[in-house]
C-alpha positions as a Markdown table, in Angstrom:
| # | Residue | x | y | z |
|---|---|---|---|---|
| 1 | Unk | 0.1 | -29.0 | -155.8 |
| 2 | Unk | 0.8 | -25.3 | -155.5 |
| 3 | Unk | 1.7 | -23.8 | -152.2 |
| 4 | Unk | 1.0 | -20.1 | -151.5 |
| 5 | Unk | 2.6 | -18.2 | -148.7 |
| 6 | Unk | 1.2 | -15.0 | -147.1 |
| 7 | Unk | 3.1 | -12.5 | -145.1 |
| 8 | Unk | 0.9 | -11.3 | -142.3 |
| 9 | Unk | 1.5 | -8.2 | -140.1 |
| 10 | Unk | 0.6 | -8.3 | -136.4 |
| 11 | Unk | -0.8 | -5.3 | -134.7 |
| 12 | Unk | -0.7 | -5.4 | -130.9 |
| 13 | Unk | -0.4 | -3.3 | -127.8 |
| 14 | Unk | 0.7 | -4.5 | -124.4 |
| 15 | Unk | -2.0 | -3.2 | -122.0 |
| 16 | Unk | 0.5 | -3.4 | -119.1 |
| 17 | Unk | 2.2 | -0.3 | -120.7 |
| 18 | Unk | -0.9 | 1.8 | -119.6 |
| 19 | Unk | -3.7 | 3.4 | -121.6 |
| 20 | Unk | -3.3 | 4.6 | -125.1 |
| 21 | Unk | -2.6 | 8.2 | -125.7 |
| 22 | Unk | -5.7 | 10.4 | -125.7 |
| 23 | Unk | -7.2 | 11.4 | -129.0 |
| 24 | Unk | -10.1 | 13.4 | -130.4 |
| 25 | Unk | -12.7 | 11.7 | -132.6 |
| 26 | Unk | -13.7 | 13.4 | -135.8 |
| 27 | Unk | -16.9 | 15.6 | -135.4 |
| 28 | Unk | -19.2 | 13.0 | -137.1 |
| 29 | Unk | -17.9 | 10.1 | -134.9 |
| 30 | Unk | -19.3 | 8.7 | -131.7 |
| 31 | Unk | -17.6 | 6.2 | -129.4 |
| 32 | Unk | -19.9 | 3.7 | -127.6 |
| 33 | Unk | -19.2 | 0.9 | -125.2 |
| 34 | Unk | -19.9 | -2.6 | -126.6 |
| 35 | Unk | -23.5 | -3.7 | -126.6 |
| 36 | Unk | -25.1 | -6.8 | -128.2 |
| 37 | Unk | -27.3 | -4.4 | -130.3 |
| 38 | Unk | -24.1 | -3.4 | -132.2 |
| 39 | Unk | -23.4 | -7.0 | -133.3 |
| 40 | Unk | -25.0 | -6.7 | -136.8 |
| 41 | Unk | -23.3 | -3.4 | -137.5 |
| 42 | Unk | -20.0 | -4.7 | -136.3 |
| 43 | Unk | -20.3 | -7.9 | -138.4 |
| 44 | Unk | -21.1 | -5.8 | -141.5 |
| 45 | Unk | -18.2 | -3.4 | -140.9 |
| 46 | Unk | -15.8 | -6.4 | -140.4 |
| 47 | Unk | -17.1 | -8.0 | -143.6 |
| 48 | Unk | -16.7 | -4.8 | -145.6 |
| 49 | Unk | -13.2 | -4.2 | -144.1 |
| 50 | Unk | -11.9 | -7.6 | -145.2 |
| 51 | Unk | -13.7 | -8.4 | -148.4 |
| 52 | Unk | -10.9 | -7.2 | -150.7 |
| 53 | Unk | -8.0 | -7.8 | -148.4 |
| 54 | Unk | -5.3 | -10.5 | -148.4 |
| 55 | Unk | -6.7 | -11.9 | -145.1 |
| 56 | Unk | -9.8 | -12.9 | -146.9 |
| 57 | Unk | -7.8 | -15.5 | -148.8 |
| 58 | Unk | -6.2 | -16.8 | -145.6 |
| 59 | Unk | -9.4 | -16.7 | -143.5 |
| 60 | Unk | -12.4 | -17.0 | -145.9 |
| 61 | Unk | -14.8 | -16.8 | -142.9 |
| 62 | Unk | -14.0 | -13.0 | -142.7 |
| 63 | Unk | -15.8 | -12.4 | -146.0 |
| 64 | Unk | -18.8 | -14.7 | -145.4 |
| 65 | Unk | -21.7 | -12.6 | -144.2 |
| 66 | Unk | -23.2 | -15.5 | -142.2 |
| 67 | Unk | -19.9 | -16.4 | -140.5 |
| 68 | Unk | -18.8 | -13.0 | -139.5 |
| 69 | Unk | -21.6 | -12.5 | -137.0 |
| 70 | Unk | -21.0 | -15.9 | -135.3 |
C-alpha cells in the first residue's frame, strides 16, 4: 500500500486583532454582502478554484460540482 503525504498551508487571521487594512477593489469588481442567491455562483467559483489544485486530491468534494454547493 502506497502512502502519500501532502503539505498544506494554513491561511488565517485573528479577528481579535481588529479589521483588515482598507483596500480598493479593482474598477470592474463589486463587493456584496452574502445572500443565498449567490450560492450557485459561489459554488462554481469554489469548484473552478480547486479543480487543478493539490487540495482536490486531499478533499475530492472540492471538485465535485454537486458536492460543492451542499
